N, C-alpha and C positions, 0 to 999 in steps of 0.2 A: 504494499500499500504507500503510494506517494506518501510523504511529510508534506503538511500543508505550509503554503509560503511564509504564512505570518509565524512559525517556528524557526528556530535558528539552532545552530551546530556548536557545540562547544568543544573546541579542539585543546584535549588535555596533554601537555607534554611531558615526558621523561627522558633527561637526556642521557644517553648511553646506557639507559635500562629499560624502559617502558615507553611505547610509542602507542597510542590508542586515541580513538574519538568516541566520545560521550554524549550522547543526544537530549538535552534536555527540552520539556515544553516552556519557553521561554518566550511571551510577546514582545516583540520590537515595540520600539518606543515610536509614541504616536508625535511626537512633537519634531516639527519640521525645522531643519536648519540649527537644531541644536550642535553645540560643539562643547559637550560637557565630558571632561576629562574621568577616565574609569578610575576608582579609587584601587590601592593596591599595597597590601602586608604580606611582608615575608615574616616566616617564622624560623630561627636558626634553632635547630635541638629539639627533635620530635622524640623525646622521651616522654616520662608520666606527665610532666605539665607541658611539654610543649604541644602533646597531642589534645589534652585539655583546651587549650588556649584555640589550638585550629580546630576544634570541635564547636567552641563557643563562638567563634568568628563566622564558621558556617551556616549554624543554625540561628545566628541572630542577624545574619546578612548584613556582618558589617563591612564588607569592602566586596567590590566585584572582580578582584583576582588575588588569588591567594599562592604565595611560592612557600612550599615546604623544604628544607635542606636539613639533612642530616647524614653522616658517616655510615649508619648502619644500614645500607639500603634493602636488607632484607626486611626490618622492622619499618623502614620508612613506608616501602611498597606496601603492607599490608595496610597502614595507617591510611596511605591514598586511596586505595580502593574501599575501605571502610568508609571513608569520608564522602565517597562517588555514590554510595549506596544508601548513606542516609541523605544525600543533596535530594536524591530521586524521590524522596517523599517531602522534600520542603517547598515552600512557596516562594523562596528567595533564589536567586541564582549566583550560583561563585564559578570562577573559573579557576582551576586546582593545577598547579605547574609542580613540579620535582624535582629536585637537586638541578638547577638551571640557575646558576649564578648571575649569566647575564640579565636574566628575567629579573635579579634583584636590584639591579642598576636604577632603573627609575621609581621604585617603590616608594611610597609614599612613608611607611612607618617599617622598620625592623623590630622584631621583639626577639629579641636574647634569651634561649632558655636552654642554652648548652650549660652542662654541670654533670655530677657524679655523686648523687646523693648519699649511695651508699657508704662515702667516704666518712661519713658522720656519724658518730654512736650514740648511744642512748647514754651510756656511763661518761660520756662526756661530749654532752649535747651543745656543740658551738659550729657555727656555721662557717666560722675560719677553716673546718677541717678540710673544706674544699678549696682553701686559697691557691696552693701551688698547682694542681693540677687546672681547676676552670681559669685561673689566670692565662695558662698557655692558649687554652682552646679561645678564651675571648681576644688573646692578641694576636692569632691565627686568623679568627672572624673578620675581626677590625682591619686587616691586611687584604682580605679579600675582598672587603666592602670599599675601601679607598681602592683597589686594583680595577675595581669595574667601574668606578666613578659615583657609586651612591652619594647623594646628598638630599636624603630626606632627614627622618626624624628616627631616633634609636628608642627603643623603650626596653630597659634591660631588668630582668628578673633572675638571670643568673646569680649566684652565691660565690662569695658575700659583696653583696648587692652594690652597696655604695663604693666599693673598691673597683669592683667588674665594670662600673660605670665609669669612674674617673679614668680608666684604662681605655676604655672605648673614645673616651673624647680624646684623649691624649693621641692615640695611634689613628685616629683616624683623621682629626684634625677640623671633626665639625664644630660650629659652632656650639657653646657651652648651654644656652639654652634648649638648643634641638636635641640634647641628650641628657635624657632623664632614668631615673631607677624607679619601679615601683615602689620603693622604700618601705615607710610604715603604713602604707595605704591597707595592707592586711591587719596589720597590728592593730591599728587606730579602728577598725572594723570589729576587730576582737574585744576590743576594750568597751566600744559601744553596744556591744552585743551582752557584756557580760552587766553593763550598769542597765540597761535597757532591761534585763531579765529581772534585776534586783528591785527595781519600779515596777515591774508588769507593764512595759511599753515597750513598741516597736525602736528597735537600734536607730532608725531615721529618727526618733524624736529624742537623742542624744547629740550632742554636736561635742568636739574636742578631739585632742590629737595625742599619737604618741610620735615624740620626737627623738631626731639622733639617730643613730646606726638601726639599719635592718638587722638586728642581733641582740648580743646580751648587754651591750653598753645603752640600749634605748630607753626610756622613760616616758611613763605618761607625766604629760605636762599640765597637771591638773588642774593647775590658773585657767586654762582654755576651756575645761569641760562645763558643760551644762545639760540639764536633762528637762525637758517641757518649759525650757526657757530660764530656769534656776540654775546659780551656781550650784557645781556637786558638792563643795565645800560646807554649803549653807543647809545643803538636804541630806546629805549621806545617813546622818544620824537617825532620820526619819525609817529607815530600812534596814538599820545597822549594818551598813556597806563599810567591809574592811578595804580600805583604798589600796592597801600594800598588797594586799591578796589580788586583787583585780590586775593590778600594776605587772604583777609577777606572773599571772595566767595568761595576760595578754603578749607578753613578750617568751613565752614557752609552751602556749599550748600547740603549737604547731609540732612539738617533738611528741606531746601525746596522740598527734593523728599519726606522726610517724611511727610512733609506737604499734598502731592498730595496723596500718597496711603498708609499713615500709617506705613512705613519702606522703607530699602533699601535693595536692592537684587543683580541687576546684576551687579553692577560696584564692589562692593565687593567680588563677587564670581569671576568676571575676576582676581581680583589681586590674590585670594587665590589659584585658579587652575592655574595660572602662577609662581607662586611660588613653588608650587608642583611640576609641569612639569620641572623647572628650576633644583630641588634637583633629580628628577627621571634621568635626561638627562644629568646629570653634565656637565651642560650650563658652570658652573661660569662667571654668569652675576651680574654686580654690580646693586645692588636694595637698596632703603631706608627702608628695615627691621626693625621691632624691634628686637634689638639685646643687649645682656649684654655688658654693658660699663664699663669697667674696671675702668678707671679715674672718670666716675662719680656716680659708683655703683647702678647701675641702668640698667634695660630695656627701651631701648628708640630707635625711629628710628634714622638711620645715616648711608649712604651708605655702603654695605659690599660687598664681592665677594660671592655668594652662588654658591655651588656647591655639587653635592654627599655627601661630608661630612658636608652639613649644612655651617653654616659662616665658610666661610674658608681662610678668609684675611679681615682684617682691612683696610679701606683706609684713607688717610689725605688729609684733606682741610684746605685752608687758609682762614678762616670764619673771618669776620671784627669783631672789640671787641664787636660790638652789636649785632651781632650774637651769638659771644661765651655767652655772658651774657643772652641773651634769650635762648639757650640751658641749660645752667646751671638752669635758673628759672623753665624750663621745667621738667628736672629734679628732682630738690626740691618737685615739684607739684604731680610728680610721687610715689616718695620716701615717701610723707606725705600720699597719698590714699593707698597704698600698707602697711604701717605701721599700719593703723587702723582695717585694716582685717587681718594681720598677725603679732604674736606677735615674729617672729625671723626672723631678715632680712635673706636674702640669702648670 
């Protein structure tokens, strides 16, 4: 049976591994004379986290074109076909390309999910356990990006996140405001969830942030936290909320998930796709992403306004003296580890 003219053919490429054509029922645009550039995201590193990110991108229809890059061709090919099977049941259309670095060159956003989580052990739960391995991988990816002339924006979720984000910026030479890490977006979400549960409200009724490193030196800036419009420090006793306990769990809950299934994926994938969506939609949303702080001379998480031009505006907060000291300590921790794997500072 002939395919109606109103449907288009999706060409899916896999350089040197798989070449095939998948056809999806996708109505052509009815806008005459439109010159709309397709959105493109590349996800590099298709492990547990990378596949979760790719799945959310496809199911949400976040981009028109998706590039998947990974050295494990067997695993990548399996995810590639699995996503195509999912796409056949979706109302949104995404072109998917596998292991084609040339296709990354004109991507709007690259999401870095490279890493090796099994280097982290529960008897010493620290994301810096991935430092040596992941820094080598990130340098290699950054060199590939520079070689193909990539000039878009980078969203880093590779751990340790802040150090890896710094490496990406230095090696690629991209503007600092175009290189971000998801930072404490997820940690802040965990904190808001815990506070919301204590007050029996949705986490979106809680505002506030965890700041600093996406790691063990982060802290909850309680001076920024409010629930239902009221400062948390004024209402915590109403429900007997232990702020120290909440702070501890918001930074360490990831390892509880890790203990149960050997990795984390859904939460960080949601943070990464939200950040990418914020950029693509020019949403100008305040988010605690890992961003370059001139005053501290490193990348770390602090609320900024994110839009189409990446980090578009810094924000100012009246932190307490104790919070300011914790922020400086976290910055020192990040810089110390950065200097272990990079001989020249950003």
